[in-house]
MISERO-974276 format. One line per 4 residues: number of its first residue (from 1); their letters; for each residue x, y, z of N, C-alpha, C. Coordinates in steps of 0.001 Angstrom, whole numbers, padded with zeros to 6 digits. Atoms other than C-alpha are relative to their C-alpha. Layout:
MISERO-974276
NUM) A) X,Y,Z,X,Y,Z,X,Y,Z  ...;
end
This chain:
MISERO-974276
1) MAVA) -001405,000270,000100,009980,-004090,-015524,000560,-000201,001404  -000603,000280,-001296,011740,-005694,-012584,001411,000578,000045  -001313,-000581,-000198,014836,-004003,-011186,000565,-000547,001305  -000654,000475,-001215,017307,-005440,-008691,000478,001204,000812;
5) LKLS) -000423,-001071,-000894,017945,-003198,-005693,000855,-000562,001114  -000792,000391,-001160,020527,-003360,-002945,-000603,000681,001216  000551,-000513,-001248,018986,-002966,000479,000846,-000515,001146  -000767,000453,-001164,020648,-003182,003847,-000678,-001219,000615;
9) DESV) 000549,001172,-000688,020229,-006406,005777,-001014,000421,001055  000905,-000500,-001043,018591,-004390,008548,-001361,000368,-000595  001264,-000369,000642,015969,-002987,006156,-000799,-001231,-000396  000679,001228,000421,015161,-006431,004814,-000566,-000728,001213;
13) EDTK) 000480,000671,-001212,014870,-007902,008319,-001205,000729,000581  001141,-000785,-000489,012567,-005068,009399,-001231,-000255,-000869  001098,000206,000941,010455,-005657,006308,-000621,-001378,000154  000506,001374,-000100,010122,-009421,006862,-001132,-000127,001012;
17) AMAA) 001025,000105,-001047,008122,-009047,010078,-001309,000644,-000452  001211,-000685,000444,005691,-006533,008619,-000629,-000734,-001179  000516,000750,001150,005367,-008506,005378,-000762,-001233,000466  000675,001189,-000525,004473,-011632,007335,-001326,000370,000660;
21) AEHR) 001221,-000434,-000679,001929,-009752,009426,-001073,000425,-000992  000936,-000488,001012,000329,-008290,006297,-000262,-001025,-001105  000165,001079,000994,000486,-011581,004343,000483,000423,-001387  -000625,-000411,001252,002761,-010099,001681,001415,-000570,-000049;
25) SVPK) -001414,000337,000143,006123,-011103,000282,000807,001253,000341  -000848,-001161,-000302,009062,-008863,001170,-000014,000997,-001163  000062,-000981,001091,009161,-007321,-002343,-001354,000713,-000090  001319,-000634,000059,005389,-006697,-002281,-000193,000987,001145;
29) QIEY) 000091,-000931,-001126,005672,-005079,001165,000748,001288,-000330  -000782,-001178,000376,008381,-002735,-000134,-000750,000805,-001062  000804,-000699,001005,006212,-001910,-003176,-001170,000749,000658  001122,-000629,-000701,003275,-001178,-000845,000469,001263,000723;
33) WARI) -000526,-001167,-000700,005374,001141,001306,000363,001118,-000965  -000369,-001012,000992,006664,002926,-001794,-001251,000705,-000534  001249,-000572,000502,003118,003424,-003097,-000618,000926,001050  000545,-000824,-001088,001910,004717,000291,000825,001274,000157;
37) GKLV) -000875,-001163,-000147,004919,007017,000604,-000210,001015,-001103  000245,-000883,001144,004326,008445,-002875,-001323,000733,000171  001313,-000620,-000178,000643,009074,-002140,-000009,000995,001158  -000085,-000928,-001134,001434,010696,001220,000683,001291,-000442;
41) LENP) -000698,-001193,000470,003902,013052,-000457,-000840,000806,-000991  000848,-000685,000972,001422,013861,-003236,-001240,000631,000642  001213,-000468,-000687,-001405,014485,-000726,000317,000339,001456  -000464,-000280,-001364,000170,016144,002334,-001102,000352,000989;
45) DMPL) 001089,-000373,-000905,-003176,017310,003754,-000946,-001155,000291  000899,001147,-000163,-004799,013871,003563,000565,-000954,001058  -000480,000944,-001012,-004558,011577,006619,000350,-001361,-000626  -000436,001299,000499,-002806,008252,006075,-001163,-000983,-000095;
49) RMIQ) 001128,000939,000011,-005945,006274,006989,-000915,000263,-001194  000847,-000329,001152,-007906,008136,004302,000653,-000481,-001299  -000728,000486,001178,-005225,007315,001725,-000142,-001517,-000108  000128,001464,000008,-005315,003631,002733,-001429,-000416,-000368;
53) DTML) 001396,000329,000314,-009125,003563,002610,-000318,000261,-001468  000210,-000311,001412,-009080,005198,-000824,000620,-001078,-000881  -000645,001076,000756,-006601,002603,-002102,-000860,-001265,000039  000853,001174,-000154,-008855,-000145,-000746,-001259,000141,-000845;
57) SFEE) 001235,-000177,000775,-011945,001353,-002374,000251,-000173,-001497  -000327,000211,001412,-010220,001430,-005786,000128,-001484,-000313  -000166,001439,000222,-009278,-002245,-005429,-001339,-000730,000081  001331,000600,-000098,-012807,-003154,-004331,-000811,000268,-001272;
61) AKAG) 000718,-000337,001235,-014232,-001343,-007364,000510,-000844,-001160  -000566,000828,001079,-011842,-003188,-009700,-000458,-001445,000129  000417,001388,-000243,-012932,-006480,-008106,-001522,-000155,-000096  001438,000073,000132,-016610,-005641,-008666,-000735,-000031,001328;
65) QAVP) 000593,000039,-001331,-017302,-005246,-004943,-000575,001349,000434  000484,-001329,-000357,-018350,-001585,-005044,-001523,000031,-000068  001460,-000171,-000026,-021932,-000639,-004167,-000260,001488,-000175  000271,-001424,000203,-023300,002661,-005504,-000580,000642,001260;
69) YQLG) 000490,-000740,-001169,-023932,005250,-002796,-001316,000677,-000377  001306,-000610,000225,-027562,006389,-002556,-000162,001177,000955  000249,-001167,-000832,-028159,009925,-001303,-001421,-000036,000536  001337,-000123,-000590,-031050,010468,001060,-000526,-001257,000403;
end
């Protein structure tokens, strides 16, 4: 369900640069930040890089790019 939000012009301008650098649209960049923020709050002891790597690994698995880990 899409919802219209009012954001300050300053917030949107700040988002545009990062969205362009990350090859995302402004709405997708805001969604990404919201997802990261939620995960950081839910996992306060987990470093941000670990959260990002975990998100990437889930997407790789969904795309069929995961390789089973072999012990030993």
